[in-house]
C-alpha positions in Angstrom: 227.3 67.0 -112.8 229.1 64.1 -111.1 231.4 61.9 -113.2 230.9 58.3 -112.2 233.1 55.4 -113.3 231.7 51.9 -113.0 234.3 49.1 -113.1 232.8 45.7 -113.8 235.5 43.4 -112.4 233.8 40.1 -113.3 235.6 38.5 -116.3 232.5 36.8 -117.8 230.1 38.5 -120.2 226.5 38.2 -119.1 227.3 37.7 -115.4 225.0 38.8 -112.6 227.8 41.3 -111.7 227.2 42.8 -115.2 223.5 43.1 -114.4 224.3 44.9 -111.1 226.6 47.3 -112.9 224.0 48.0 -115.5 221.3 48.6 -112.7 223.7 51.1 -111.0 224.4 52.8 -114.3 220.7 53.2 -115.1 220.1 54.8 -111.7 223.1 57.1 -112.0 222.1 58.3 -115.5 218.6 59.0 -114.2 220.2 61.1 -111.4 222.0 63.2 -114.0 225.5 61.7 -113.6 228.0 61.4 -116.5 228.8 57.7 -116.5 231.9 56.0 -117.9 232.5 52.2 -117.7 235.4 49.8 -117.7 234.7 46.1 -118.2 238.0 44.5 -117.1 237.3 41.2 -118.9 237.1 43.0 -122.2 240.4 44.8 -121.9 243.5 43.6 -123.8 246.5 43.8 -121.4 249.0 41.6 -119.6 247.9 41.5 -116.0 251.3 40.5 -114.7 253.4 43.2 -113.2 256.5 41.4 -114.5 259.2 43.5 -112.7 257.2 44.8 -109.8 258.1 48.4 -109.1 261.8 48.0 -110.2 261.2 48.5 -113.9 258.4 50.3 -115.7 256.2 48.1 -117.9 254.6 50.3 -120.6 250.8 50.4 -120.6 248.8 48.8 -123.4 246.2 51.2 -125.1 243.3 49.7 -123.1 245.2 50.6 -119.8 245.9 54.1 -121.0 242.2 54.6 -121.7 241.2 53.0 -118.4 243.6 55.3 -116.4 242.2 58.4 -118.2 238.7 57.3 -117.0 240.0 56.8 -113.4 241.6 60.2 -113.4 238.4 61.9 -114.7 235.9 60.3 -112.3 234.6 61.8 -109.1 233.0 58.6 -107.9 234.4 55.1 -108.6 232.1 52.1 -108.4 233.6 48.6 -108.4 231.3 45.6 -109.0 233.0 42.2 -108.4 232.5 38.6 -107.3 234.3 37.1 -104.3 236.3 34.2 -105.5 238.5 32.3 -103.1 238.3 35.2 -100.7 239.6 37.6 -103.3 239.0 39.3 -106.6 239.2 37.5 -109.9 242.8 37.3 -111.1 242.3 39.6 -114.0 240.9 42.3 -111.7 243.9 42.0 -109.4 246.2 42.3 -112.4 244.3 45.4 -113.5 245.0 46.9 -110.1 248.7 45.8 -110.1 249.3 47.3 -113.5 247.5 50.7 -113.0 247.6 51.6 -109.3 251.3 52.4 -109.4 253.7 54.7 -107.6 253.7 58.1 -109.3 250.2 57.4 -110.6 247.9 56.4 -107.7 250.3 57.1 -104.8 253.8 58.4 -104.3 256.3 57.2 -101.7 257.8 60.1 -99.6 261.5 60.2 -99.8 263.3 58.7 -96.7 259.9 57.8 -95.2 257.6 54.9 -94.7 254.7 57.2 -95.6 253.2 58.1 -99.0 251.1 60.8 -100.8 247.6 59.8 -101.9 247.3 60.9 -105.5 243.6 60.0 -106.0 242.3 62.3 -103.2 238.9 64.0 -103.9 237.2 60.9 -105.3 234.7 58.8 -103.5 234.0 55.1 -103.9 231.4 52.3 -103.8 232.1 48.6 -103.9 229.3 46.2 -104.7 230.4 42.6 -104.4 228.7 39.2 -104.8 229.3 36.1 -102.7 227.8 32.7 -102.2 227.6 33.0 -98.5 225.4 35.0 -96.1 226.7 38.4 -95.2 227.0 37.6 -91.5 229.2 34.6 -92.3 231.4 36.6 -94.7 231.7 39.4 -92.1 232.2 37.5 -88.8 233.7 34.2 -89.9 235.7 35.1 -93.0 236.5 38.7 -91.9 235.6 40.3 -95.3 239.0 39.8 -97.0 238.1 41.3 -100.4 236.4 44.3 -98.8 239.5 44.9 -96.7 241.9 44.5 -99.7 240.0 46.6 -102.2 238.6 49.3 -99.8 241.4 49.8 -97.3 244.5 48.5 -99.0 243.8 49.8 -102.5 241.3 52.6 -102.8 241.7 54.3 -99.5 245.5 53.8 -99.7 245.4 55.9 -102.8 243.1 58.6 -101.3 239.7 57.6 -102.4 237.4 58.3 -99.5 234.8 57.5 -98.3 234.4 54.1 -99.8 231.1 52.4 -99.0 230.4 48.7 -99.5 227.4 46.6 -100.4 227.4 42.9 -100.2 225.0 41.0 -102.5 224.4 37.4 -101.6 224.2 34.6 -101.3 223.9 34.4 -105.1 224.0 30.7 -105.6 220.5 29.2 -105.4 219.0 32.7 -105.1 215.5 33.1 -106.5 214.6 35.4 -109.4 212.6 37.5 -106.9 215.7 37.8 -104.6 217.9 38.7 -107.6 215.4 41.4 -108.6 215.7 42.8 -105.1 219.5 42.9 -105.5 219.2 44.7 -108.9 216.7 47.2 -107.4 219.2 47.9 -104.6 222.0 48.6 -107.1 219.7 50.8 -109.1 218.8 52.9 -106.0 222.5 53.2 -105.0 223.1 54.7 -108.5 220.0 56.9 -108.4 221.2 58.3 -105.0 224.8 58.5 -106.4 226.0 56.5 -103.4 
């Protein structure tokens, strides 16, 4: 049985991102996966990595629980909106606080290289935007996809990481949103 972790990185309850996460979850459960969830907006933690990597900041209970779910998963699914070309601030703080040296990666002594401590896991990113996918890809160069996929998940050993853009969301019809939800459901059903 595959252990799937769905991380809803939208800070607002009732968002379309939440609906996408729920659609993926439904499909994954039907496929026989064991599903855990993290809704970042519901966690109680300070998102500021106050001292960088120079001084350890103790994790709050919600971060301890979140890290246990990350360690236990085989497949990690992030669902997030694109805001100002990036993740919502609380989601970036979640990454800053959890994906630390000695936890998600480890610098090699006297080297510019590192060990990837989350090897063996795969990933999926489902992100929403208010622009067409061609515009986000060719004009804006997919900044959140690059940051989360390459510079975070793959940096820590999660591979492969596949991506799905959903949008434009603003002014989308109910029919179009149903298509987006059906797509998320099928990704879960196929455990992709």
